[in-house]
DODO-873759 format. One record per residue (C-alpha): x, y, z. Coordinates in steps of 0.1 Angstrom, whole numbers, plus 5000, padded with zeros to 4 digits. Layout:
<rs>
XYZ...
</rs>
This chain:
<rs>
721988903110719989203097719989523118716589563135714889903132711889973153709690253138707090453158704890673136701190753139700790843102699890503087700790603051704290723062704690413084703990193054706390393032709190363058708589993063708689923026711790143019713890003048712889643042713889673006717289793018717989493040716689603074714489403097711589623105708989633134706389903133704090073158701390343155701090363193704390453211703290283244702989953226706490003212707790063248706089743259707689553230711189673240710789513275710889163260712389213225715589383212716189643186719289813172717690153163714490333171713090573145710390773162707991053153708091353177704491473179702191183189699091163210699890893235703490973241705891233227709091153208711091323235709591083261710490783238713990923235714290963273712990613279715290443254718490633264717790553301716790193298718490073266721690283262722890043235719990133212720190433190717390693183716690893152713891143155711591273127708991553127707191793105707292043134711092053135713192353143716792413152715992443189714392103191717191953170719792083193717891963224717391613209720991573201722091693235719691443251721191153232719491123198721891023171720191223144717191433135715291453102712491693093709491583073708891563044711891363035712891133006713590763011717290823003717591083030716290863058718390573045721490793045720890873081720190523092723190383072725290653089724090533123725090173116728490283103729290493133726390463157727590163176730690353186728390653194726190453217729090263233730690593242727390733255726990423277730490453291729890823299726590733316728290483339731190713345728890993355727290763381730390603395732990873395733191203414732991513393736391653383737192013386738092213355741792173359741591793362739291783332741691993312744591763321742591453311741791613278745491693272746391333280743891203255745191433228748791323235747790953234745991013202749091123183749390983148752390953125752691073089754790783074756890833043760390873029759190982994760691312984757291482983756391363018759791463032759291813018755991833037757591713069760491943065758192253062755892133090757892303119757592643101753892603094753292483130755192783145752793033129749193113135748293143098745392943083746292623064744392473035745192103031743991932998744191582987742191272977740291083004742490853024745791043018746191153053744991513054743591493089746791323101748891613087746491863104746891683137750691713134750492083128748592133160750791893180753892073169752492423175752692643206748992573210749492203214748492213251745292403242741992283227741992103194738392093180737591883149734491953129733491713100731591963078730391683055728491503083726791813099722991833095722492153075720092303101722792263128725892393111725792763123724892673158727592403159730292643147729192963165726792863193723493033201722093263228719093213251715893313233717493293198714693053188711892863204713292643231716692803234716492813271720192883277723293003259725292743241728992763231729992673195733092513182734992843179734392933215735392583226738592613206739492953219743292983223743692663204743092513169739992423150739992173121737292223095737391883077735891893042735192263044733892283008730792103020729692403041726792613028727892943010725993153036727992993064731193043044730593423046730493403084733693193084735293473063734293723090736093513116739293513094739093883086737994033118738893763144735293773158731893613153728393623167726393343182723093263165720593533177723393723194724294093188727494113207730694013187732893753204736593773199738193463183741693353191741593033170743892893144741992753115743092443096740892323067740792023044739091933012739191642988737291832961738592022931738392372947738792562914735692372900733792432933734492812930733492822893730292652902729492892930729792632957732792782974733693142980736893262962737593522989737393253017739693022997742393302994742093373032742593003040745292943014748093113033749792773035748492563006749392203014748791922988748991563001750091332972748091022964749690682972750090602935752590892933754590772963754790402958758290382973756590443006754390133004756889893021757390143049753590183053752989803052755489733080754090023100750589893098751589533105753389643137750289853147747789573143749989293157750389513188746689593189745789213189748789103210750088883181753688773174755788973150754788923114756089023080754589053045755588783019757488892988754388792967752189012988754589302986754789272948750989272946750689582968753289762948751389702916747989832928746690172918745290252953742290472945741490462982745090572991746790503024743490423041742790143016746190003021745790013059742489823056744189553035746989503060744489513089742589223072745789033065746989053101743688913114743288643088746988523090746288403126749388233140751288253108754488453109754088563073751188753058750588623022748488732993745988463002745388623036744588953020742388812992740888493007738388312984735388473002736588832995737888742960734488592950732588902962734989142945734788942912730988912913730489282920733089392894731289182868727889322879728789692881730689702848728089512828725789692803726890052813725990292785728290562773728090852798730191112816732691002842730591162870727490972860729490652857730790692892727190732904726190422885728990222900728190342935724490262930725189902918727689842946725089962972722489742956724889452960725589532996721989603004722789973012725789913034728090203025731190073042731089743023730289922990733290152997735589853002734489692970734990012950738290102967737090432980735890563014732390563027732690943030733290962993730090772987728191003010729591312992728691172958725191082969724791422985725891612954723691402932720691472955721391842954721491842916718191662915716591912938717892212919
</rs>
């Protein structure tokens, strides 16, 4: 069933543009010029996402947001306005909006944000709904109890870095020395290799393991919110800033902060990160008073940093500050002797998750897995095994048929033939974009499905699209 997007916009031309763009990309669309009519509609009909203007005559977008989050907590909200500023963006996100986009925008920008909601938004709304019920039904905890709950969550969330390969063992052997220090760590590697898992291990094995561990996905931050998210803001810093707000660095004080995909941060913000590393202090947006920072910084990147530096997209001085401990996570194709170990680990994980009997991989399946190039690395292997565990049902052995299945094989074959046909001679980078475009066309804009077909991650697709968009705008 197609995802249902309800659009509220009093500009008829924009409303028509949105309806056409989203319909062409596989969404079921219902449109309203009058927000009060949209509210009436929601009483009797369902929707998966509301895309609403902010400044309207009959009812404001903030009122729409409040009504939806209160009465339909399972429905997401994305807000759009030509009167946007960072203050309103922060308030909208704090009040429960999933995202915020400022007019004018291109079709691909709004599609990117809507696709991102349907990739992660269901989890976002589910958590929001849980928190809403919890706030009503449970007494408030004091700070000590809250801290203890956070610590328990972190401990339960521990992950393992699996591998007996020599390169992996070298990383695990040096881990205690890295964890024992407070020096910055730069972790590089392709998407899906386990950079975030290794970063988690550094924190868990450090003397800061009982303190805050704050993760920031730099690639997914709206550009207008990056500085406020990292450093916070003060009351009166901008219109609507009615109170002080802590940023990630204050929240992580005494602990560790992970800047995932740090090379996606704007160069201007990189200069402020450099100040934190050099002087151990920062300022909130609009603030004059420096705030001391006792935070250990871990950073990851899947990009070629030397190329990013040469293109002026990443500061050389910041790289050298971060690169005290340069860690390189090898791709799975360079550690194929770990595949059987990983396969058994993922089988055990998912049989436990679904309360299934013990299973094992067939010899034919293992041979197939050993022969693959694994462009999506460990994450791609995990997805294959996850699929196999589910589709094998009550069988004790997971076979190649369970992984491939005629349904998936047919899709893979059709898309492979489609995306590879009639491609002219071009650069590798342009070819990647063409493959991504054709895969997205095949999946009607579903980035997760396109990523599975191409053997990469949906984050890689987003990064490629973002980079291409930046080049077009330049």
